[in-house]
N, C-alpha and C positions, 0 to 999 in steps of 0.2 A: 548420367550420374545416377538418376532416379532406377534406371533399368537394373544398374548394377548394386544399388544398396538401397531397394525400396523402403526398408523398413529403418533408416535412418530419418533423423529428424526433418532435415530438408526434403528426403523422398515421401515421407508422409504427406508434407504440408503441400507439395507438388501435386501428389495424388489426391488430397481433398481437394484442391482447387479445380482440378479436372471433373472430379465428381459434383461440385458444387454448380459448375457451369453446365452440366448435362451429358458430359464426355466421360466414357469409363476408359481407364487405362488400356493399353495394349493387353489381348489374351497373353498369359504366359505360353512360352515355348512347350510344346508335349514334349515329354521326354522322347528321346530316339527309339527307346525300347517299344515304347507304344505306338511309335510310327511303323515302326518295323513290323511287330507283330500284326497291326491292321493289314498291311500291304500283304502278310502271307495268309492271312485269315479273311479278310473283305478288303479288296484293293479300293472298293467303292468309298467305303467308310474311311480309308485311309485319304483319299482326296480330301474330304470334308474335313478331317482332323487336320491335314495339312493346311489346307485355306485358312482354319481358324487360330494355326500357330503360326502363319506367316512364313510358311515353306513354300516355296514356288514349286509349280508341276514339272517342271524340269530337272529342281533339286530332289524331287519325290520319284522320279524317273530314275535316277541315278542311285539313288538308296535301293530299289528294286532290283536293278544291276547287281550292285553290291551283295545283296542278298542271293544271287544266282536266280531271280525271279525275271527269266529271259521275255516270256511272253507280255507280262505286265510292262516291264521296261522299255519292250518295242513298241506296242501300243501307246503308252503314255508319250516315248520320246516322238512317235508319229503324230500325235496330236497336238504337242507343243509346237514342233517345227512347223507343221501346217500353218499356225497362227504367228508363230515368230521364227522365223528361220535365221535369225541372230541368237537364238538360246544356246550358248555354248554348252550348259548342261545337258540339253536334250542331245545335243550331238555326241557327246559322251555315252549319254544312256545309250544311244541308238547303236554306235559301234560296240560297246560293251555287250548288248543283247546278241547281237549277230556274232559275237566272238563265242559267248556262252554257247550258243546254238552250233557253232563251227559251220556257220553257213557264210562260206567266202564270196560267194555272190552277192548277198544282201550286205556284206562288211564293205566290199567294193564299190556296190551303189551308194552307200551312206558316205565312204571315203569321196567319192567322186562329189559327192554334195560338197564338199569342202575344198574340191579343187585337188585333192590328193591322187597321185598315180596308184594303180592297183598293187595291191600288197598281197603277201602270203600269209595267212594266219599262223601263229607259232603251233608247234606240236603239244 
């Protein structure tokens, strides 16, 4: 409830209790436009911004793919999958990056990691 209405009376009381105990409330999420611009301008900055905002590396890789940043999405998805092969967002980002690059071989290598049969990219 506090996350939805931090300015409410109960929200203010809960936040005050956290601060009194030496804990700070969770950093508010950075606007998606700020994350997107950081991905475009400085992907390393975007990682730090995402971490502080609670956006997972896999989610950030998907954002990069959605912005058409194939190389950023590819490298991010590879890093995430090396650490956590179960991260669905990283799989999506890897497939999307290969599709953006029109690299059918890489697309099928990523798909094979999911147990999928070879596929043809759509035109």
